[in-house]
N, C-alpha and C positions, 0 to 999 in steps of 0.2 A: 638508314643503313641496317643492314640485317646484323642482327648478334653474331658477332665472329664465331666459328665452331673451334672449340678447343682442339689442338693437337694438329693445326694445318699450317704453324708459323714456318716462315721461310728460314728463320735461323735457330740453331739449337741453344737457345738461351733459357735458363743459367746453366753452364757448364758443370759437370759434376768433378768434384776435387777428392782427392785421397783423404785429405786430413782439412777438416773445416776450422777455419780460424774466425771466430765470433767477433772479433776486433776489426778483420779487414773489412773494407767497404765492399759491398754488394754489386753485382754488375747493373748497369743501368740497361734499359731498354735498347736494343741494337738501333742504329741509324743508318740508312732508312728503317724507319719503325716497322716492326713484325710483331705480332700478338705472340702471347707465351705458349709453345707447344707442351704436350703432354711431358710433366715432370720424368725426370729419370727414376725407374720404379727400384726401390730398394727391398731387399727382403725381409728387412726387420728394423726396429729402432737401433740407433737414433735415425728417425724420419728427418726428410726436409723442414717438416714443422717443429721438429726438436732443435734443429739448427737454427731457424727463424728466430725463436723465442730466446734463445742463447745470444743472438745477434742484436735483438731489439734495442738493448740500452745503449748499445755504440752507435746504431743506426740513428736512433732519436738525437742522441748527442750532435751529430753531424748535421742533423736537420736544422735544429736551433741555430747552430753556428753560422750554416748556409744562409739562414733567412734573418739575421741580426739587423742586416743593414736597413737604415729606415727608408732609404732611397731604392731599396731593392722589391723584388715581386710581393713579399710579405707585406710592406711598407704601401706599396700601391693598391694592393687589395684592401688593406685597413683602411686607406684613405676612403676608399669607393664605399665600404662598409659606414664610416663615419658620415660620409656626405648624404648616404640614404638613411641614416638614423635620425639626422639632423633635419632633414626635410620631411620625416614622416612616411617616407616610400618604404614598401615592401621589401623583405630581404627574405628569401627564399633560398634553403639549402637542399640538394637533392642527391641521390643517389639509388643505387640497388644493392640487395644483399648485404654484406658487409660494408660496402661504402655507403650504403642507407643508416646503418648504425653508426659509422663515422658522422655522417651528416647529422644525426640526432645529437652526438656529443657535441659538435660543432655549434649547435645552436646553444646549448649551455655554456659552451666556453665565450662565444661572442655576446650573447646577452649579459654575462658577468663584465667582459670587458667593456662593454658600451657603458654601462652603470659606472665601472671604476672610472671612466674615460670622462664622467659629468655629462655625458649624452643621454636624451630621451629613450628611457628603455622600459616600456611596459610588456607585459606577458605575451603580446604578438608581436614584439619589433623584429623579431627574427622567428622564423618557423621552418619546420621540416616538412617535405613534400615528396613521397614517394614517387619516383621519375615517371611511371606511366601514368599516374593520375595527372601529374603536373603537365604533362605532355598534351594532356586534352583539356586542360583548364591553366594556362598561363597567366600570371599576374600582369596588370595593365601597366608595363612600365617598372620601375624598381630596379633591384638587384637579385640576380640566381646566380648562385654558386653551384656547379657540379662537382661532385665528389667520384672520382673512377680512377684506381689505382693503375690497372693497365691502360686506361683511355680509350676503351673499344666497346663499352656498353651501349647497345643500340638504344634501349629506353632512356638512358641517361642523356645519350646525345640527342634522342628526338626532344626530350623536356628542354635542352639548352636551346636548340633550334627555334622550338615554340617560343620560349620565353624571349629569344632574341627577335622575331618576329613580331612578337607584341609590344616591343620598344624597351624591354629590360637591356640593362646591361648584363654581360654574361662573365662571370668568372669561373676559374676550376683550380681544384686542388687534386694534382696527379703526379703518378710516378714519371710521366713523361711529357713533356710540352709538345714533342713533335707526334704524338698521338693522335687518331683521328678526333677525339674529343678536343684536343687542342686546336684544331681546325675550326673550331665550333664557338669557341671562347674569345673575348676582345684579348688580343694577343697580350695587352700590358697589365692584364689581371688573371694570366695563370701563374699558379705559385706549384714548382716542381719539387717532388721528394726525392727523385733519380733514382735512388736503389730499389730494386726489384724484388718481389718475394720468389720463392723458388719452388713453392706448390701451392695448388689450387684452393686448398683449405687455407685462407688467407689470413696471415699473422701480422706480417708488416703492412700489410694492406688495411689494417686497423688502426695499429700504432700509427703509421706514418702520418695520415692525414689529421689525426687527432694532435698529434704534436705541431704540424703545419698550423692549423689553426690556433693552437696556444700561442705561437709566434706572432700571428696575425693579430691576437688578442692582446699580447704585449705591446704591440705598437700602437694599438687603439687606445689602450689604458695608460700608456706612457710608463709602465713598469718594466723593465728588462726582464727576460725568461732565463732563469738560471739552469744552463746546460747540463752541469754536473749534478744538479739536483734532480732533473729529469732522468738522466743517465742511473743514477743511484735509486730512485724509486721504482724504476722499472726491475731493477736487478734484485732488488730485496724482494719484489713480488713473486720471484721464481726461485728464492732459496730452499722454502719449505717441500722439497721433493717427496720427501717421506710422508708429510702430512697430504700432499695430493695423491700418491700413489694408495694411502690407506682409505681416502673417500672414495677414489675411483674403483676399488676393490668392491664397495658396497653397492656404488652407484650402476655398475656394470652389469648387476644383475637385476636391476629395475625393469619391470614391463614399461613404464613412461616416466619421464622427468619434468618437473615443473621448475623454472627459474623465476624469482620474483625480486622486484626492487621499485624503487622509487625515486624521485628526483635526478640528481646526475646519475644515479647507478642504473637507470632505467637502459639507456645503451648497451650498459655493459651486460645486463640481464638477457637482453635481446641477443646480442653476440655471442653469449655462452649458447642460448638455445640453437641457435642456427650452427655453431662450431660443432656441436655433440652430434647434431643429426648429420651433418657433413662428414665428421670424422669417424664417428663411432655408429652410425646409421641406427641411432637410438630415438624414437618419438621423443620430440621435448617441446614444450610449448613456453612462451613467457607470459607471466602475469603481472599487471601492476599490484604493488604490495594490497593496497586496499580492495582492488578487484579481484584478489585471491579469494578472500571472506564472503563473496557476495554470489554465491550459488555454484561455485566451481569445487567447492570442496566434497560434495557428495560422490563425485566421480573418482576420489582418492581413496586408496587404501595401503595396506602394508606393501603392496607391489609398486608403489609410487615413490619416487625418488623427488627430492627437492632441494634447491640451492637458493639461498638468501644471498642477496648482495647489498651490503650496506656500509658504505666508505663517505657518503656525502656529509659534509660537515654543517650543511645549512639545515635548519630545522631538525637538528639530530634528536633531542630529545622527543619530539613527538613522533618520528620516524622510528625510534627505538621501541617506545611503547606499543606503537601498532604492529611492529615486527615480532614482539613478545608475544602479543595475541595470535599472531597467524602462527607463529610456532608451537603454542600451546595447542591450538586446535589442530594442528597437524600430528601432534605427538598422541594426541587423543585416539585420532583415526588411525596411527600405527605407519604414519609416511617417514620415511628415510630420509630425514633432514640433515642437510650441511650448509654451510655458510661461508662466506668471504666477507671479513669484517673489517672495519677500519679498528686501530688498536685501542682508541678511545671508546669503541663500542663493544669489544669483546667483554669485558668486565662486566657489562650491563646485562649481559644475557648468560644466563647459567648454561652450564655446559649440556645438563639434561635436555636442553631443548634443541641441540643439534647432534643427535645420536650418531648419526653417520661422519661427524668431523667438521673441522672448522680450519680455514686459512687465515690467519691475521696479518693484513697489511699496515704498513706505516701511514700515519697522518702527516703529510709533509707541509710543514708551516711555511717553507720558502715558496711554494706554489699557491696560485689563485685556486679557490675552492673546489670549481669543478674539475679544473686540469688535476689536482690531486687526487681528486677521487677516480677520475677517468683512467689516469695512468698508474694506480696503485693496484686497481683491479685488473688491468690488461693482462699482465703476463700471468697471475694466477688462474684467471680462467681459461687461458689458452695451454697452461701447463695441465689443470685439471682435466680438459678435454684429450690433450695428448695421452695422459695416464688412463683415461677410461678407453680410449682406442686401444693401448696396448692391453688392458684387461680383456677386452672383448676380442683381440687378434684382428681386428681391422689396421688398414693402411689409410692413415687421415690425408695423405698426400694428394691421392687421386680422385677424391670425393665418390668414390665408387665407380669411376668411367673405365676402369679397367675391367669390369664385368660387362660382356657384350650387351646384355640387358638394359642395363643403365646407361650405356654409351649410346644405344639405339634411341632410348627415352631422350636424351639430351639432343641428340641430331633430330628426333621428330619435333621437338619443342621450337627448333632453330628452322626448320624447312617445311613445317604444315602447309599445305595450300587451303586457300578459302573453299568452302562446298560450293557446289553449282558449276 
């Protein structure tokens, strides 16, 4: 199946509203399914992205509540994960773009849940694979779970098809179970998050599959997921608007930005890099915390921005120590460093190491370690992105496809013919 072209959907969803209520459920995909057309253009903030960040705590709470039934979709997919883990079969999670980052987050969550449930859980018990690569080399059997918010990403569908042909069971985490990806998965292994993003710079598309995976993990571990704790953690992460604006004002003037993280913070660092490029059109690259110090520093200078993400509670003393080394090196070079830090980390890193500022997020003891880290950093990274876009005067909702050149580039990527 070819990658669907943005803006050709048959239905005008989501509809524009005069006053956005973040507590109200977002529209589902239409039935019969249609891809999301170009978001309605706004002349300035609040952007659709602004609205989605405000809505996420309530969307997440509803997802947890919908998926709490052990006999429901999350329970069935949890059973498939548990069966694969018990037999030593491969468990591979796949996606593209933001969904790939959600897949990386899902790996962290499911590994932890498998261990908590007393099942075999080695470092390769659950792995992520980029969809294009997985389509070329699918596992022989096991379980493959696709992540696709809109459910129409061609590479992800190809990977799911290839996995099924190779004998794997195929699950799916998606916004719509009647999407094209839903036709590819095993019907009983589809987990639907229902509420759809309003913009192309996906925010709900990142948080929703992470929350759905947390619900699956809760079924695996036997520990209920607290919907209120999930809602409050996401809401708390977006409260420091002034702090996000201050950091954004500095980073917006950079030539390039680096994002760094380790452990369960790596998916967030990758997602922040993608979001800044999509929304603010500023070149941004993710580096693993340790990797940053192995040859990449010579390319940085005072025109470089840096955002450290450190909220993972596992191995925290070692991660803090190495982060201190990285920030100290960046300070000598003059890098404009900022950070998104767990509350237990902030006091261990002196303010002078983050001259561009910091956002401090809660350490939620009510949630499993990777779930707490991933959800605590989700809304801050999105809000920081949205504020960088404001500072640079860009519209984050359309990922620059309102510019004829970039719209033509997107269409060329979808329709290019082979040579000869």
